C-alpha positions in Angstrom: 30.5 77.9 104.2 28.4 78.1 101.0 29.8 80.5 98.4 28.6 81.5 95.0 31.4 82.6 92.7 30.1 84.7 89.8 32.1 85.2 86.6 34.0 82.1 85.6 36.8 83.0 83.3 40.3 83.0 84.6 39.9 84.7 88.0 36.6 83.1 88.7 37.6 79.5 87.7 40.7 79.7 89.9 38.8 81.3 92.8 36.0 78.7 92.7 38.4 75.7 92.5 40.7 77.0 95.2 37.9 77.8 97.6 36.4 74.3 97.1 39.9 72.9 97.9 39.9 74.9 101.1 36.7 73.2 102.2 33.9 75.6 101.1 30.8 74.5 99.3 31.1 76.4 96.0 28.7 77.0 93.2 30.1 78.7 90.1 27.7 81.0 88.2 28.2 82.3 84.7 25.8 83.3 81.9 27.7 81.3 79.3 26.3 77.8 78.9 29.4 76.8 77.0 31.7 77.8 79.8 29.5 76.0 82.4 29.4 72.8 80.3 33.2 72.8 80.1 33.7 73.4 83.8 31.1 70.8 84.7 33.2 68.2 82.8 36.4 69.4 84.5 37.8 71.7 81.9 38.6 75.4 82.6 37.8 77.9 79.8 41.5 78.6 79.4 44.8 77.1 80.1 46.2 77.4 83.6 48.6 74.8 85.0 46.9 72.4 87.4 43.5 74.1 87.2 41.6 71.3 85.4 42.8 68.8 87.9 41.7 71.1 90.8 38.3 71.5 89.3 37.8 67.8 88.9 38.9 67.2 92.5 36.3 69.7 93.7 33.6 68.2 91.6 34.5 64.6 92.8 34.5 65.8 96.4 31.0 67.2 96.0 32.2 70.7 97.0 32.1 72.3 93.5 29.3 72.7 91.0 28.4 75.1 88.2 25.3 76.6 86.8 23.9 79.3 84.6 20.8 79.8 86.8 21.3 82.5 89.4 18.5 81.3 91.7 20.1 77.9 92.0 23.5 79.3 92.7 22.3 81.7 95.3 19.6 79.8 97.2 22.0 78.4 99.8 24.9 80.9 99.5 25.7 83.3 102.3 28.6 84.8 100.3 28.6 86.1 96.7 32.2 86.3 95.5 32.5 88.6 92.4 35.2 87.4 90.2 34.6 88.7 86.7 37.6 89.4 84.6 36.9 93.1 83.9 36.9 93.5 80.1 39.5 96.0 78.8 39.5 97.6 75.3 42.6 97.8 73.1 43.0 101.3 74.5 43.2 100.0 78.0 39.8 101.3 79.0 38.0 99.0 81.4 34.3 98.2 80.9 33.4 98.7 84.6 29.6 98.8 83.9 29.9 95.2 82.4 30.7 94.0 85.9 28.7 96.4 88.0 25.4 95.8 86.1 25.7 92.0 86.3 26.3 92.2 90.1 23.5 94.6 90.5 21.1 92.2 88.9 22.0 89.5 91.4 21.7 91.6 94.6 17.9 91.4 94.9 18.2 87.6 95.0 20.6 87.5 98.0 19.5 86.2 101.3 19.4 88.7 104.2 22.7 88.9 105.9 24.7 87.9 102.8 28.2 89.2 102.2 29.3 90.4 98.7 33.1 90.1 98.2 34.4 92.0 95.2 37.7 90.7 93.7 37.2 92.0 90.1 39.6 94.7 89.1 37.4 97.9 89.4 38.2 101.5 90.1 38.2 102.7 93.8 34.6 103.6 94.7 33.0 100.7 92.8 32.0 98.9 96.0 30.4 102.0 97.5 28.6 102.4 94.1 27.3 98.8 94.4 26.2 99.4 98.0 24.1 102.4 96.8 22.7 100.6 93.8 21.7 97.6 95.9 19.1 99.6 97.9 19.5 97.1 100.7 20.9 97.6 104.2 20.6 93.9 105.1 23.6 92.8 103.1 27.2 93.8 103.4 30.2 94.4 101.0 33.9 93.8 101.1 36.9 94.2 98.8 39.5 91.5 98.3 41.4 92.7 95.2 42.5 89.9 92.9 46.1 88.9 92.8 45.9 86.8 89.7 49.1 85.8 87.9 48.9 83.9 84.6 50.7 80.5 84.9 51.0 80.7 88.7 47.4 81.5 89.6 46.8 78.5 91.9 50.1 78.9 93.8 49.4 82.6 94.3 45.9 82.0 95.6 46.7 79.1 97.9 50.1 80.4 99.1 49.7 84.2 99.1 52.3 86.6 100.5 49.3 88.2 102.2 45.8 89.0 101.3 44.5 92.6 101.1 41.0 92.8 102.6 38.8 95.8 102.9 35.8 95.5 105.2 33.0 97.6 106.8 32.5 95.6 110.0 34.1 93.2 112.5 31.4 90.6 111.5 32.6 90.7 107.9 36.2 90.4 109.0 35.3 87.3 111.0 33.6 85.7 108.0 36.4 86.4 105.7 38.9 85.1 108.2 36.9 81.9 108.4 36.9 81.4 104.6 40.6 82.1 104.3 41.7 80.1 107.5 42.7 77.0 105.5 44.7 79.2 103.2 46.4 82.0 105.2 46.1 84.1 108.3 48.3 86.8 106.8 45.6 89.3 106.0 46.1 93.1 105.8 42.8 94.5 107.1 41.8 98.0 106.0 38.8 100.0 104.8 37.1 99.0 101.5 38.3 102.1 99.7 41.9 101.6 101.0 41.9 98.0 99.7 40.6 99.2 96.3 43.3 101.9 96.2 46.0 99.5 97.3 45.5 97.4 94.2 45.8 100.5 92.0 48.9 101.6 93.8 50.6 98.2 93.6 50.0 97.9 89.9 51.0 101.5 89.2 54.2 101.0 91.2 55.1 97.9 89.2 54.3 99.6 85.9 56.4 102.6 86.9 59.3 100.3 87.8 59.1 98.5 84.4 59.1 101.7 82.4 61.9 103.2 84.5 64.3 100.3 84.0 63.5 100.2 80.3 64.2 103.9 79.9 67.5 103.3 81.7 68.2 100.3 79.4 67.6 102.3 76.3 70.2 104.8 77.4 72.6 102.0 78.3 72.6 100.8 74.6 74.1 104.2 73.5 76.7 104.8 76.2 78.4 101.3 76.5 76.7 100.3 79.8 75.1 96.9 80.3 71.6 97.3 81.8 71.7 93.8 83.4 74.8 94.9 85.4 72.9 98.1 86.3 70.0 96.0 87.4 72.3 94.0 89.7 73.6 97.2 91.2 70.1 98.5 91.8 68.8 95.3 93.4 71.8 95.0 95.8 70.7 98.4 97.3 68.8 97.5 100.5 66.2 100.3 99.9 65.3 98.6 96.6 65.8 94.9 97.0 66.2 91.7 94.8 62.5 91.2 94.0 61.8 94.6 92.5 60.4 94.9 89.0 63.7 96.2 87.6 64.6 93.7 84.8 65.2 95.4 81.5 63.1 93.8 78.8 59.8 94.1 77.0 57.1 96.6 77.7 54.4 95.4 80.0 51.3 94.1 78.1 48.0 92.4 78.7 46.0 95.2 80.1 46.3 94.5 83.9 48.9 97.1 84.8 47.7 99.5 82.1 44.2 99.3 83.5 45.2 100.6 86.9 47.3 103.4 85.4 44.1 104.4 83.4 42.0 104.2 86.6 44.3 106.4 88.6 44.7 108.9 85.7 40.9 109.1 85.3 40.4 109.6 89.1 42.9 112.4 89.1 41.2 114.1 86.1 37.8 113.7 87.7 39.0 115.4 90.9 40.5 118.3 88.8 44.1 117.3 89.8 47.2 116.4 87.9 49.2 113.2 88.3 52.0 113.7 85.7 54.1 110.7 86.9 51.3 108.2 86.6 50.1 109.6 83.3 53.5 109.4 81.8 53.9 105.7 82.6 51.6 104.7 79.7 53.4 107.1 77.3 56.8 105.7 78.1 55.5 102.1 77.9 53.9 102.7 74.6 57.1 104.0 73.2 59.1 101.1 74.5 56.7 98.6 72.8 58.3 99.6 69.5 61.8 98.6 70.6 61.7 95.4 68.5 60.3 97.2 65.5 63.0 99.9 65.7 65.7 97.3 66.0 64.5 95.2 63.1 64.4 98.3 60.9 67.8 99.4 62.0 69.4 96.0 61.5 67.6 94.9 58.4 66.8 98.1 56.6 63.8 97.7 54.4 61.5 95.0 55.8 59.3 94.3 52.9 59.9 90.9 51.4 61.9 89.8 54.5 61.3 86.5 56.4 61.1 86.9 60.2 60.7 84.1 62.7 59.0 84.4 66.1 59.3 82.1 69.0 56.3 82.3 71.3 53.0 84.0 70.6 51.0 83.8 73.9 50.6 86.7 76.3 52.7 84.8 78.9 54.3 81.4 79.6 51.8 78.9 81.1 48.8 80.1 79.2 47.3 79.8 75.7 45.9 83.3 75.8 46.7 85.4 72.7 44.6 88.5 73.5 46.7 91.6 74.2 49.9 89.6 73.5 52.7 91.9 72.4 54.0 89.0 70.2 50.7 89.1 68.2 50.9 92.9 68.0 54.4 92.6 66.6 53.4 89.9 64.0 50.5 91.9 62.8 52.7 95.0 62.4 55.3 92.9 60.5 52.7 91.6 58.2 51.6 95.2 57.4 55.2 95.9 56.5 55.2 93.2 53.9 57.1 90.6 56.0 56.5 86.9 55.8 56.0 85.9 59.5 56.7 82.4 60.6 56.1 81.4 64.2 56.0 78.6 66.8 54.4 78.4 70.2 54.0 75.1 72.1 50.6 76.2 73.5 49.1 77.3 70.2 48.0 74.4 67.9 45.8 76.5 65.7 45.6 80.2 65.0 42.3 82.1 65.1 40.9 82.8 61.7 41.9 86.5 61.7 45.6 85.6 62.2 45.8 82.7 59.7 46.8 85.0 56.9 49.1 87.0 59.1 51.3 84.2 60.6 52.5 80.9 59.2 52.3 78.7 62.3 55.0 76.0 62.4 55.0 72.8 64.4 58.5 73.1 65.7 60.9 75.9 66.8 63.4 74.8 64.2 61.0 75.4 61.3 60.2 78.8 62.6 63.9 79.7 62.7 64.8 78.2 59.3 65.7 80.5 56.4 64.7 83.7 58.2 66.4 87.1 58.2 65.9 87.4 61.9 64.5 85.5 64.8 62.5 87.2 67.6 62.3 85.5 71.0 58.9 86.8 72.2 57.6 84.4 74.9 60.0 82.6 77.3 58.9 79.0 76.8 61.6 76.7 78.4 61.6 74.3 75.4 63.4 77.0 73.4 66.5 76.5 75.6 66.9 73.0 74.2 66.5 73.8 70.5 69.5 73.1 68.3 69.7 75.2 65.2 71.6 74.2 62.1 72.9 77.6 60.9 74.6 77.9 57.6 75.0 81.7 57.9 74.7 84.4 60.4 71.3 84.6 62.2 70.2 87.8 63.9 68.4 87.0 67.1 66.4 89.6 69.0 65.9 88.6 72.6 64.5 91.5 74.7 64.7 89.8 78.1 68.0 87.9 77.5 66.1 84.7 78.1 68.4 82.8 75.7 71.6 84.7 76.5 73.6 81.6 77.4 72.5 79.9 74.2 73.1 82.6 71.7 75.2 85.5 73.0 78.6 83.8 72.2 77.3 81.7 69.3 79.7 82.3 66.4 76.8 82.3 63.9 74.5 84.5 65.8 74.2 88.3 66.0 72.6 88.6 69.4 70.6 91.7 70.1 69.0 92.6 73.4 67.6 95.5 75.4 70.1 97.5 77.4 73.3 96.5 75.7 74.8 97.9 72.5 76.1 95.8 69.7 79.8 94.9 70.0 
């Protein structure tokens, strides 16, 4: 089957490469000539384990190509797969029109009988909106909400727990089944609107779980309880389960979960209804983002003139993405307080210009932890487990997720501080 994947950042690059691996003939379409040039030479526009190799394999097999010309991408395609990464502002407001307007511009060029599959993260009702704006009754639309996970994107796409698929007709169900047959037959079929809402509901549930356990953990710090032991108790309850999002740690970041919270809140307000639980999730998460800041001020007092080290700067392990990274937000705040910030990240070789005066980037973890008043473990890169520090005095280590608990908790020269457990 010939498929055009439009929007070739993270979601689109992964989607195009994985569909080509599954045997489809895929043309990737993007308006950026720079992105297309990189992909055509086998290089994804961002770091994702295994993605460059998968792209090159698709190109070499003759099943994957890229272009900026819509007419070339669509001339043989029977499916347009919408895979834009929906832009999100610093206030977690999604630029929905950015995606919708670009798709709308392509619809007149589609062959009669084409299927438009929307995977971009958009509010429920967006597919129906596109149907109306198309002005065509000879093409059809479906919703396959993205399930992108940084650092594990290929594994999640090719070995999904299941796929949520919203369709209008049996014919579209058959076409999607054919596309996904080499990947999975575990498909949850439903209406388009139900598929869109399912994505919102999943992310809202995960976000609620994160803020719930972090609120519990904050209370644990004051009453002598250990939040990790409480987590174990929760997950051993059969009605909750071991895979639930109930690990005390950092606030959720990056925009993905927050975007769906914002979608649901806006939908409730538009309908003249209240959703106090959903609306409060963002409030609680925003408060928890300041845990590290509060702890540093509590432990060190005045921060001005202090030296603080940070291990890890990227949004998540397995990527080089700095946008919406909570570590970057922390570093910027520390700089504003008059702190000298030194940091290391194995995926960051050079800081963008706007951060070069904010952070002193070091080439090794040891340099970022040398002669500092405190060390913050921000991104859980495995290499940090193997670092040996030569400590002449006591080092305060803040490790929100207890990633380096075995390394530091009982170290005689370390004051180990984590979420959900008071200081001894």
